[in-house]
C-alpha positions as CSV (number, residue, x, y, z in Angstrom):
1,M,-41.9,223.9,-22.7
2,F,-43.3,227.1,-24.2
3,L,-45.5,229.5,-22.4
4,S,-47.0,232.6,-23.9
5,V,-45.9,236.0,-22.6
6,Q,-49.4,236.5,-21.2
7,R,-49.3,233.2,-19.2
8,Q,-45.8,234.1,-18.0
9,I,-47.0,237.4,-16.7
10,I,-49.9,235.7,-14.9
11,I,-47.6,233.2,-13.3
12,G,-45.1,235.9,-12.4
13,F,-47.8,237.9,-10.8
14,I,-48.9,234.9,-8.7
15,L,-45.4,234.2,-7.6
16,I,-44.8,237.8,-6.6
17,V,-48.0,237.9,-4.6
18,L,-47.1,234.6,-3.0
19,M,-43.7,235.9,-1.9
20,I,-45.2,239.1,-0.6
21,L,-47.8,237.3,1.5
22,T,-45.5,234.7,2.9
23,R,-42.0,236.2,3.0
24,G,-40.7,235.6,6.6
25,N,-44.2,235.8,8.0
26,H,-44.0,239.6,7.8
27,F,-47.7,240.0,7.4
28,A,-49.8,239.1,10.4
29,A,-52.9,237.9,8.5
30,F,-50.8,235.3,6.6
31,N,-48.3,234.3,9.4
32,Q,-49.5,230.7,9.4
33,L,-48.4,230.1,5.8
34,P,-44.9,228.8,5.4
35,S,-42.5,231.0,3.5
36,A,-42.8,230.5,-0.2
37,S,-39.6,232.4,-1.1
38,W,-37.5,229.4,-1.9
39,A,-40.2,227.8,-4.0
40,V,-40.9,231.1,-5.8
41,F,-37.3,231.2,-7.0
42,L,-37.4,227.6,-8.2
43,L,-40.8,228.0,-9.9
44,A,-39.8,231.3,-11.5
45,G,-36.8,229.5,-13.0
46,F,-39.1,226.9,-14.4
47,Y,-41.9,229.0,-15.7
48,L,-40.5,232.4,-16.5
49,S,-38.1,232.7,-19.5
50,S,-36.8,236.2,-18.9
51,K,-33.4,236.4,-17.2
52,W,-34.3,239.7,-15.5
53,V,-36.8,238.0,-13.3
54,F,-34.1,236.5,-11.1
55,P,-32.6,239.9,-10.1
56,A,-36.1,241.4,-9.8
57,L,-37.0,238.7,-7.3
58,L,-33.8,239.3,-5.4
59,I,-34.7,243.0,-5.2
60,L,-38.3,242.1,-4.1
61,A,-37.0,239.8,-1.3
62,G,-34.5,242.3,-0.1
63,S,-37.1,245.1,-0.2
64,L,-39.6,243.0,1.7
65,D,-37.0,242.4,4.4
66,Y,-36.1,246.0,4.5
67,L,-39.7,247.1,4.8
68,A,-40.4,244.5,7.5
69,I,-37.4,245.6,9.6
70,T,-37.9,249.4,9.0
71,F,-41.7,249.7,9.3
72,A,-43.2,246.5,10.8
73,G,-40.9,246.0,13.7
74,V,-39.4,242.7,12.5
75,S,-36.0,241.9,14.1
76,S,-32.9,242.6,12.0
77,Y,-31.1,239.6,13.5
78,C,-30.8,237.8,10.2
79,V,-29.4,240.8,8.4
80,S,-25.6,240.3,8.7
81,P,-22.4,240.2,6.6
82,A,-23.8,236.8,5.4
83,Y,-26.9,238.3,3.9
84,P,-25.4,238.6,0.4
85,L,-25.0,234.8,0.4
86,L,-28.7,234.7,-0.3
87,I,-27.9,235.5,-3.9
88,P,-26.1,232.2,-4.7
89,A,-28.5,230.4,-2.3
90,Y,-31.5,231.6,-4.3
91,G,-29.5,231.1,-7.5
92,S,-29.3,227.4,-6.8
93,L,-33.1,227.2,-6.7
94,W,-33.4,229.3,-9.9
95,I,-30.9,227.1,-11.7
96,A,-32.8,224.0,-10.6
97,G,-36.0,225.4,-12.1
98,R,-34.2,226.1,-15.3
99,W,-32.7,222.6,-15.3
100,C,-36.2,221.1,-14.8
101,R,-37.6,223.3,-17.6
102,Q,-35.1,221.8,-20.1
103,R,-36.2,218.3,-19.1
104,Y,-39.9,219.0,-18.9
105,A,-42.3,216.3,-20.1
106,L,-45.8,215.8,-19.0
107,K,-45.3,212.2,-17.9
108,L,-44.9,210.3,-14.7
109,G,-41.2,209.6,-15.4
110,S,-40.4,213.3,-15.2
111,L,-41.2,213.3,-11.4
112,F,-37.9,211.7,-10.7
113,P,-35.6,214.5,-12.1
114,L,-38.0,217.0,-10.5
115,T,-37.7,215.3,-7.1
116,I,-33.9,215.2,-7.4
117,A,-33.7,218.9,-8.5
118,V,-36.0,220.1,-5.6
119,T,-34.1,218.1,-3.0
120,V,-30.6,218.9,-4.2
121,S,-31.3,222.6,-4.8
122,T,-33.0,223.0,-1.4
123,A,-30.1,221.3,0.3
124,L,-27.6,223.5,-1.5
125,C,-29.7,226.6,-0.7
126,T,-29.8,225.5,3.0
127,V,-26.0,225.0,3.0
128,I,-25.3,228.4,1.5
129,S,-27.9,230.4,3.4
130,S,-27.9,228.7,6.8
131,G,-24.2,227.8,6.6
132,G,-23.3,231.3,5.5
133,F,-25.3,232.7,8.4
134,Y,-23.8,230.3,10.8
135,F,-20.2,230.8,9.8
136,F,-20.1,234.4,8.6
137,S,-22.8,236.4,10.3
138,G,-20.7,237.0,13.5
139,R,-23.7,235.8,15.6
140,Y,-21.9,232.5,16.5
141,T,-18.6,231.9,18.1
142,D,-16.5,228.7,17.9
143,T,-18.3,227.4,14.9
144,T,-17.7,223.8,13.8
145,L,-18.7,221.7,10.8
146,F,-20.1,219.2,13.3
147,E,-22.4,221.7,14.9
148,F,-23.5,223.0,11.5
149,G,-24.3,219.4,10.4
150,Q,-26.5,219.1,13.4
151,R,-28.2,222.4,12.6
152,F,-28.6,221.3,9.0
153,S,-30.2,218.0,10.0
154,L,-32.6,219.9,12.3
155,Y,-33.7,222.6,9.8
156,F,-33.4,221.0,6.4
157,P,-36.5,218.9,6.6
158,D,-38.7,221.9,7.3
159,Y,-37.1,223.9,4.4
160,L,-37.6,220.9,2.1
161,A,-41.2,220.5,3.2
162,N,-42.0,224.1,2.4
163,V,-40.5,223.9,-1.1
164,V,-42.2,220.6,-1.7
165,L,-45.6,222.0,-0.5
166,Y,-45.5,224.9,-3.0
167,V,-44.0,222.9,-5.9
168,S,-46.7,220.3,-5.4
169,I,-49.4,222.9,-5.5
170,A,-47.8,224.3,-8.7
171,M,-47.7,220.8,-10.2
172,I,-51.3,220.1,-9.5
173,S,-52.3,223.5,-10.8
174,H,-50.2,222.9,-13.9
175,V,-51.8,219.6,-14.7
176,L,-55.3,221.0,-14.0
177,V,-54.8,223.9,-16.3
178,L,-53.5,221.6,-19.1
179,A,-56.5,219.3,-18.5
180,F,-59.0,222.2,-18.8
181,N,-57.3,223.5,-21.8
182,N,-57.4,220.1,-23.5
183,M,-61.1,219.8,-22.6
184,D,-61.8,223.2,-24.0
185,V,-59.9,222.4,-27.3
186,K,-61.8,219.1,-27.6
187,S,-65.2,220.8,-27.1
188,K,-64.4,223.4,-29.7
189,N,-63.4,220.7,-32.2
190,T,-66.6,218.8,-31.7
191,L,-69.0,221.8,-32.1
192,P,-71.0,221.8,-35.3
């Protein structure tokens, strides 16, 4: 899949705005929207070819958390010794986006690998981020794999639903943009 630099900049801008508006529900006007952060990393891996985008998104996510805690009165409960584990957690989503990009084809059959990639990377991200917090944050005593398994089964469906929501919106937008571009090309070719 090839996207022009101009289109990648537009998509990157949209993804950044989406993360800013939904990250941890830090902004009151948008607190009903589920967090798009996980989907942003996956979609950025798919659409944006530059490798510097991943660290830039990490910096953005960390900066938004810092600003929310410092200036917006958001609790710092989630900031712990486990916070750096968000790097490999988000990396799993980024890599899934890259993996999907290599297998991209605009056909129904490509939905299966996309579904697998979204599910597996979201599960891995949940294990790393939530598991890291559960086992290494110092917030829980007497941690067990069994209790973490219960927590995983409780929270994973919501995390997956959030990622699926935003990836579905991106897929629909992707198909619509391609359809409009094809209609525009056809109309230009039929003009006298």
